[in-house]
N, C-alpha and C positions, 0 to 999 in steps of 0.2 A: 504494500500500500504506500504509494508515494504521492506527493503533492504534484499538481500539474507543473510541467516544466516549461519555462519560457526564457528566452535569451534577451528579450526586449523589456523595456519599461513601459507597461501599460498604464491606464488611468488609475487603477487600484494601487499600484506601486507608487505612482506620483503622489497620490493622496496620503499613503502611509508615510512617505518621506516628508510631507509637509505638515503632518499632525503635530500639535503642541506635544512636547515630551510627556507631560503627565497623562494626557489622553492616550497617547500611544502605549505607554507603560501599562496602563490599566487594561487595554486591549490585549497586550502581550501576556499579561498575567492570567487572562482567561484561557490562553493557549497552554501555558505551562506556569503553574504558580510557584515560580522560583525568581526571586527578586534579581539575583545576579544575572540570570539568563535574560530577563526582560531589559535590564539596564544595558547589558552588552549589545543587544539588538538595537535598542534605541540610540546608543552612543555611536554605532557604526554607520549611521545614515550619513549621506544618502546612498541608497542602493541603486545600482545601474540596471539590474535585472532581477527578476524573480529568483533565478538560480543563485545569484549572489546572496540574496536574503536567506534562501533555504540552506545554503552552505554555511553561512554564519550561524544560523539557528542550530544546525546539526552539530557544528563544532562546539558551540557553547553547551549544548545538551550532552555531548559526549564527555564533558567534564563535570557532570553532576556528582556531588558528594553524597554520602549516605544520608546526611541530615537533610540535604535538599530533596532527595528522593522521598524521604518520609514526609517532609513538609508538603511536597506536591501531591502525594497520595491523599492527604487530608481533603483535597478539593474534589476527589472522585468518589461517587457512590459505589456501593457494591454492584457487581454485575447482577442484573435481574431486579434491582431496586431502582425505581425511577427517582431521579433527583427532583425535589419539590421546589427548589428556589426559583426566583424570577430573573437571576442574573444571567449573563451571557454564557458562562461556563456550564451552569445547570441546564440551560436550553440546549446547548451543544451536546451535553451528555445524554439527554433524552433522545436526541436525534441519532446519536451514535449507537445507542442501544435499541433502536427501533426494530431490530431483527429478533429481539426477545419477545415472544408472544405473551403478553401480560395475562391472557385468559387461559394459558396452559398451566393448570394447577399442578400437575405432576412435575413438569419442568421447574416451576417456581420452588417446589419443595426440594427437588434435587439440587438446584442452584443454591438455595439457602443452606442446606446441609454441607455441600461442598465448600461454599464460602466459609462456613464456620470451621471446617477442618483445615482449610488453607490458612485462616487467620491464627488458629492454634499453632500450626506448624511454623509459620513465618512471622507472626506478630504484626501483620498489616493486611490491608484489603488486597484481594486479588485484582490485578489490573491487567487489562489487555486492550489493544486497539480493537474495539468492538464494531467499528463502522463496516457495514456490509456483511456482517457475520450473523448467523442464526443462533438462537438460544442453545440448541443442541451442540453446535460447533463450539460455542464459548464454554459450555460445560465440559466437553471433551478436552479442550485445551487446558482448562483448570485442572482437571484430573491428571493429565499428563505432566503438568508442572509440579505436582505434589512430590514427585521423585527427585526433584532438584535439591541440592544442598543449599543452605541459606545464602551463601556467597554467589553461587550461580544464579539463584532466583533474583537476587538484588540486581545483577547485571541484566537479566531478562526484563525486569520491571523498568529499569532505566531506559532500555531500548524501546519498550512499549510507550513510555512517556514521551520519548523523542518522536515516535511515529504519530502519536496523538497531537503533539505540538505542531508538527508539520501540516497535518490535515487542518487543524484549526487556524494556523497561520494563512493557509490558502483562503479560508473563509474571511479573514481580516482583509486580505487583498481584494477579494471579490466584493466586499461590502461597499 
């Protein structure tokens, strides 16, 4: 799952480049709730292309510390639980988890049980880039990751945060 690729600077990127810093940082924190990451992206403007922005975002996300990962996880609901907030991040989360059928009671129970097992094992919520994936697929991924050791799983979570941030960053450019 990668963000759309572009070598040119379209109107969305021009808008991003011209946003007042506080407004841009707020939008970036909805993509990845890590202050250092948002500041780095804001401070590296102007971007000449979407690719340059995505490369900067990926590079900054590749440097996530353990505490930044845990902080960013706090902004994400459990898979299978709809975010109830009205902010941008909550809205995007609902959209990303749209493949989870809220009316599938059996799946909801299985996801809840697997989420609890995951949280007992790793001490944080299960996070996966859910966009375009079905509920059964997300459950299967969760179960497969239960075999990871904590260090490996933290690296997987960091990569999932990067993927989510990239998708959300594309939405910021499109807005």
